[in-house]
C-alpha positions in Angstrom: 0.0 0.0 0.0 1.2 3.5 -0.8 1.4 5.2 2.6 0.3 8.8 2.8 0.6 9.5 -0.9 1.8 13.1 -1.7 -1.1 13.8 -4.0 0.0 17.3 -4.5 3.4 16.2 -5.7 6.8 17.1 -4.3 7.7 20.3 -2.4 7.3 23.7 -3.9 11.0 24.1 -4.2 11.4 21.2 -6.6 13.9 22.4 -9.3 12.6 20.7 -12.5 9.3 19.9 -14.1 8.6 17.9 -17.2 5.6 18.9 -19.3 6.1 16.2 -21.9 3.1 14.9 -23.7 4.3 11.3 -23.3 5.9 9.4 -21.9 4.8 11.7 -19.1 5.7 12.2 -15.5 4.7 9.5 -13.0 3.5 10.2 -9.5 6.4 10.7 -7.1 4.8 8.2 -4.6 4.5 5.6 -7.4 8.2 6.0 -8.4 9.2 5.5 -4.8 7.0 2.5 -4.3 8.2 0.9 -7.6 11.8 1.2 -6.6 11.0 -0.5 -3.3 8.8 -3.3 -4.6 9.5 -4.0 -8.2 13.2 -4.0 -8.7 14.5 -5.9 -5.7 14.9 -9.7 -5.8 13.0 -11.8 -3.2 14.2 -14.9 -1.3 13.5 -16.9 -4.5 15.9 -14.8 -6.5 13.3 -13.0 -8.6 12.2 -9.4 -8.6 8.5 -8.7 -9.4 9.4 -7.6 -12.9 11.2 -11.0 -13.5 8.3 -13.3 -12.5 6.7 -15.3 -15.2 3.4 -14.0 -16.5 1.9 -17.5 -16.2 2.7 -17.6 -12.5 0.4 -16.8 -9.6 2.2 -13.6 -8.5 1.8 -11.8 -11.8 -1.8 -13.1 -12.3 -2.7 -11.7 -8.9 -1.1 -8.4 -9.7 -2.9 -8.2 -13.0 -6.3 -9.1 -11.4 -5.7 -6.4 -8.8 -4.9 -3.7 -11.4 -8.0 -4.7 -13.3 -10.2 -4.6 -10.2 -8.8 -1.1 -9.3 -9.4 0.2 -12.8 -13.0 -1.1 -12.9 -13.6 0.5 -9.5 -12.1 3.9 -10.6 -14.1 4.1 -13.8 -17.2 2.3 -12.4 -17.1 -0.1 -15.4 -20.4 -1.8 -15.9 -20.5 -5.6 -15.5 -21.2 -6.2 -19.2 -17.9 -4.8 -20.2 -14.5 -6.5 -20.3 -11.2 -4.8 -19.5 -8.1 -5.9 -21.5 -4.5 -5.1 -20.8 -2.7 -5.4 -24.1 0.8 -4.9 -25.4 1.6 -2.0 -27.7 0.3 1.6 -28.1 -2.9 3.2 -29.3 -1.7 3.0 -32.9 -2.1 -0.8 -32.7 -5.7 -0.1 -31.8 -6.1 2.0 -34.9 -5.9 -1.3 -36.8 -7.4 -3.5 -34.2 -10.7 -1.6 -33.9 -11.8 -2.1 -37.5 -10.4 -5.7 -37.5 -12.6 -6.6 -34.5 -15.7 -4.5 -35.0 -16.5 -4.7 -38.8 -19.0 -7.4 -39.6 -19.9 -7.2 -43.3 -21.9 -10.4 -43.2 -24.2 -8.7 -40.7 -24.5 -5.6 -42.8 -21.9 -3.7 -40.7 -19.2 -3.1 -43.3 -18.4 0.6 -42.9 -16.6 2.6 -40.2 -17.5 6.2 -39.3 -14.9 8.6 -37.9 -15.1 12.1 -36.5 -12.2 14.4 -37.6 -11.2 16.5 -34.6 -7.5 16.9 -35.3 -4.1 15.2 -35.8 -4.7 11.9 -34.0 -8.2 11.3 -35.3 -6.9 11.7 -38.8 -4.1 9.2 -38.1 -6.7 6.8 -36.8 -8.8 7.3 -39.9 -5.7 6.8 -42.2 -5.0 3.4 -40.6 -8.7 2.4 -40.6 -8.8 3.0 -44.4 -6.4 0.1 -44.8 -9.1 -2.2 -43.4 -12.5 -0.5 -44.0 -14.6 1.8 -46.1 -14.5 4.9 -43.9 -17.1 7.7 -43.7 -16.3 11.0 -42.1 -19.1 11.5 -39.7 -18.2 15.0 -38.6 -15.3 17.5 -39.0 -13.6 19.8 -36.5 -15.2 23.3 -36.2 -13.8 26.8 -35.8 -12.3 29.2 -38.3 -10.7 31.8 -35.9 -10.5 29.4 -33.0 -10.2 25.6 -33.1 -13.1 23.5 -31.7 -14.3 19.9 -31.6 -16.9 18.9 -34.2 -20.4 20.1 -33.5 -22.4 17.6 -31.6 -25.3 17.8 -34.1 -25.6 16.9 -37.8 -23.3 13.8 -37.8 -23.5 11.5 -40.8 -23.8 7.9 -39.7 -24.5 5.5 -42.5 -26.9 2.6 -41.9 -24.1 0.1 -42.2 -21.7 1.8 -39.8 -20.2 -0.9 -37.5 -19.1 1.9 -35.1 -18.3 5.6 -34.8 -14.8 6.6 -33.6 -13.8 9.8 -31.9 -10.6 11.0 -30.4 -11.8 12.3 -27.1 -8.8 14.6 -26.5 -6.5 15.7 -29.2 -3.0 15.6 -27.7 -1.4 17.6 -30.6 -4.2 20.1 -31.2 -5.2 20.7 -27.6 -8.9 20.2 -28.5 -11.4 18.2 -26.3 -15.0 17.4 -26.8 -17.2 19.5 -24.4 -19.7 16.6 -24.4 -20.2 13.2 -26.1 -22.1 12.9 -29.4 -25.3 10.8 -29.5 -24.6 8.1 -32.1 -27.8 6.2 -31.4 -27.5 2.5 -32.0 -24.1 2.8 -33.6 -21.5 1.9 -30.9 -19.3 4.9 -29.9 -15.6 4.1 -29.9 -13.1 6.5 -28.3 -9.4 6.9 -28.2 -9.1 8.3 -24.7 -5.3 8.0 -24.5 -4.6 11.5 -23.2 -7.6 12.1 -21.0 -8.5 8.7 -19.4 -8.3 8.9 -15.6 -8.1 12.7 -15.7 -11.7 13.0 -14.6 -14.8 10.7 -14.4 -15.8 9.0 -17.6 -19.2 7.3 -18.2 -18.1 4.1 -19.8 -21.7 3.0 -20.4 -22.0 5.6 -23.2 -19.3 3.7 -25.2 -19.1 0.5 -27.0 -15.4 0.5 -26.7 -12.7 2.8 -25.1 -9.0 2.4 -25.6 -6.0 4.3 -24.2 -2.3 3.8 -24.3 -0.6 4.1 -20.9 2.0 6.7 -21.2 -0.1 9.7 -20.1 -2.1 8.9 -16.9 -1.6 5.1 -16.5 2.1 4.2 -16.5 5.0 3.5 -18.8 4.7 3.2 -22.6 4.0 -0.3 -24.0 0.6 -1.0 -22.5 -2.8 -0.2 -23.9 -6.1 -0.6 -22.0 -9.1 -1.7 -24.0 -12.6 -1.6 -22.3 -15.1 -3.3 -24.6 -18.8 -4.1 -24.3 -19.4 -7.8 -24.3 -21.8 -8.0 -27.2 -19.1 -6.5 -29.4 -16.8 -9.5 -28.6 -19.2 -11.6 -30.6 -18.3 -10.1 -33.9 -16.2 -12.5 -36.0 -13.0 -10.5 -36.2 -11.6 -12.9 -38.8 -8.9 -10.5 -39.9 -7.5 -9.9 -36.4 -4.3 -11.7 -35.4 -4.6 -13.4 -32.0 -2.7 -10.7 -30.0 -5.1 -8.1 -31.4 -8.3 -10.2 -31.2 -10.4 -8.8 -28.4 -12.5 -12.0 -28.0 -9.5 -14.3 -27.7 -7.7 -11.9 -25.4 -10.8 -11.6 -23.2 -11.1 -15.4 -23.0 -7.5 -15.8 -22.0 -7.3 -13.0 -19.5 -5.2 -10.6 -21.6 -2.4 -13.3 -21.7 -2.6 -14.7 -25.3 1.0 -13.4 -25.6 3.4 -12.2 -23.0 1.8 -9.0 -21.6 3.9 -5.9 -20.8 4.4 -7.0 -17.2 6.4 -4.0 -15.9 3.9 -1.5 -17.3 1.0 -3.4 -15.8 2.7 -3.6 -12.4 3.3 0.1 -12.4 -0.2 0.8 -13.7 -1.6 -1.0 -10.6 0.4 1.3 -8.4 -0.9 4.3 -10.3 -4.5 3.1 -9.9 -3.9 2.7 -6.1 -2.4 6.2 -5.9 -5.4 7.7 -7.7 -7.8 5.9 -5.3 -5.9 7.2 -2.3 -6.0 10.7 -3.7 -9.8 10.6 -3.8 -10.5 9.0 -7.1 -11.5 10.5 -10.4 -13.7 13.2 -9.0 -10.7 14.6 -7.1 -8.4 14.1 -10.1 -10.9 16.1 -12.2 -11.1 18.9 -9.8 -7.4 19.3 -9.6 -6.9 19.0 -13.3 -9.5 21.6 -14.1 -8.0 23.9 -11.6 -4.5 23.5 -13.1 -5.7 24.1 -16.6 -7.9 27.1 -15.7 -4.9 28.8 -14.0 -2.7 28.3 -17.1 -5.4 29.4 -19.6 -6.3 32.4 -17.4 -2.6 33.5 -17.6 -2.6 33.1 -21.3 -5.8 35.0 -21.8 -4.7 37.8 -19.5 -1.4 38.4 -21.3 -2.8 41.1 -23.6 -2.1 39.0 -26.6 1.5 38.1 -25.7 0.4 34.5 -25.5 -2.4 33.0 -27.6 -4.4 29.9 -27.1 -5.8 28.9 -30.5 -8.5 26.6 -29.1 -12.0 28.1 -28.3 -12.9 28.2 -24.6 -15.1 25.3 -23.8 -13.1 23.1 -26.2 -9.7 23.5 -24.6 -8.1 20.3 -23.3 -7.4 20.2 -19.5 -4.6 17.8 -20.1 -2.8 19.3 -23.2 -2.7 23.1 -23.1 -1.6 24.4 -26.5 -0.5 28.0 -26.9 2.0 30.1 -28.8 3.7 33.5 -28.7 2.2 36.3 -30.8 5.9 37.0 -31.7 6.9 33.7 -33.1 10.6 34.7 -33.2 10.6 34.5 -29.4 9.6 30.9 -29.3 13.1 29.4 -29.2 14.2 32.0 -26.7 11.2 31.1 -24.5 12.1 27.4 -24.7 15.8 28.0 -23.9 15.0 30.2 -20.9 12.3 27.8 -19.7 14.7 24.8 -19.9 17.2 26.8 -17.8 14.5 27.5 -15.3 13.7 23.8 -14.9 10.6 23.7 -17.2 11.2 21.0 -19.8 9.5 19.6 -22.9 7.3 22.6 -23.7 7.8 22.6 -27.4 4.6 22.0 -29.4 4.2 19.0 -31.7 6.1 19.5 -35.0 2.8 19.3 -36.9 1.4 22.5 -35.3 4.5 24.1 -33.7 4.2 26.6 -30.9 4.1 25.5 -27.3 2.3 22.9 -25.3 2.1 22.1 -21.6 0.8 18.6 -20.7 -0.9 18.6 -17.3 -1.5 15.0 -16.6 -2.5 13.7 -13.1 1.1 13.4 -11.9 1.9 17.1 -12.6 1.1 18.8 -9.3 -0.2 22.3 -9.0 3.3 23.4 -7.9 4.6 22.6 -11.3 1.9 24.6 -13.0 2.5 27.5 -10.7 6.2 27.5 -11.6 5.3 27.6 -15.3 2.9 30.5 -14.7 5.5 32.5 -12.8 8.0 32.0 -15.6 5.5 32.9 -18.3 4.5 36.1 -16.4 8.1 37.1 -16.0 9.0 36.3 -19.6 6.1 38.4 -20.8 7.2 41.4 -18.6 10.7 41.2 -20.1 9.8 40.8 -23.7 6.2 42.2 -24.0 
C-alpha cells in the first residue's frame, strides 16, 4: 500500500518539471514504491518484474490492477477490461479488424475528424475498412471539436470513432455525441483517468498508458461484451479482443512492468480521492494556465476556443513567433522542460496529466509572467 501518498506532488522548491506529452511524469509516490517493490529480488531470486506472466504472483497483480481500474471508472458488469501490449496506434488497426461485420450488414466505419490523431486513426482504418467522415472539426478563428449535431452515420456503420482529447491540437469534446444504435468508440489516451468517464456511453474505449496510466508499451481496452461476438476474422490473436478476453489478456506475453506500475498508479489515484478529485485538480491547473494566457494582452495566444480546450494538453503560442526558441531555452534553464509543441502544429504545449502537481503549473505560470514582462 502507498502510505500517505503526496497527491499534490513534491515540495514547492522542486527544481525541475517535465511537461512532456508522453511518456509523461509518473507520481512521485509511485516511483518511490516501484523502486522498493518491483526492482528488488526476493528470497526466491526473482524481482517482481522478473516473475513469469503465467505464475500466480503476476496473475494476482494483473487481477488487482484490473479490479482497481474497474472501480475507478465504475465499469459496468457487461464490459471486459483488457491489458494489451503496444500503443494506441495498434488499436487504430485492431478496432476495424474486430468490429467490422460485413456479413451482418456492418461493413463501414464512421470517424469524426477532430485533429491530428483522429486523422491518423482514420488513415489506418482505411487500410481495413470503407471509412465515412461522420463530422469534422469546427472553428475558423478558434479551433473547436466537431459540432455535436448533424453527424453523418450510414446505416451500415459498425461503429463511430472519436478521439476524445487531441494531444497535438489541444482540443477536447465538451460533451459526447449521440450516435444512437451505432457503438461509440473512443481513443481516450490523453484524457483517461483525468476525470470521471461514463463508460456506459461507449461500445469501446482504448487508451495507451504513457499519459495517466504508466510507462509506454501498455494499452487498456474496455469493450462491451456484445461486441466481442463479432467475427474478427482479420484480427491476429494478440489483437483479437475476444481471444484476449477469453485468455485474461495473456494470449501473448503482456507488458508486465507496465501493468505492475499501472496497478500502483491506480492505487495512488484511489488514495488521492478517485477520479472526481483528479478532475477537480486537473480543471484547476488548466484554468490557471489558460487564465494566464488570456490575461497576457495577446503576448500568449491559445488557438482553441474556450469550452473546447483540453485540460490535459494546453496548446498555446507566442504572438511574436521569433521569441519561441528563446522562450524554450529560458524555460529549460528555469527547470521547465518539454514545452515545445508538436512538429505538426508548432508553438508551445504544456501537458498537465495527473502526476503534474499544481506546484509545477504554478512554476510555469510564474516563468510565463516574468517572460512576458521582459519581452512584451
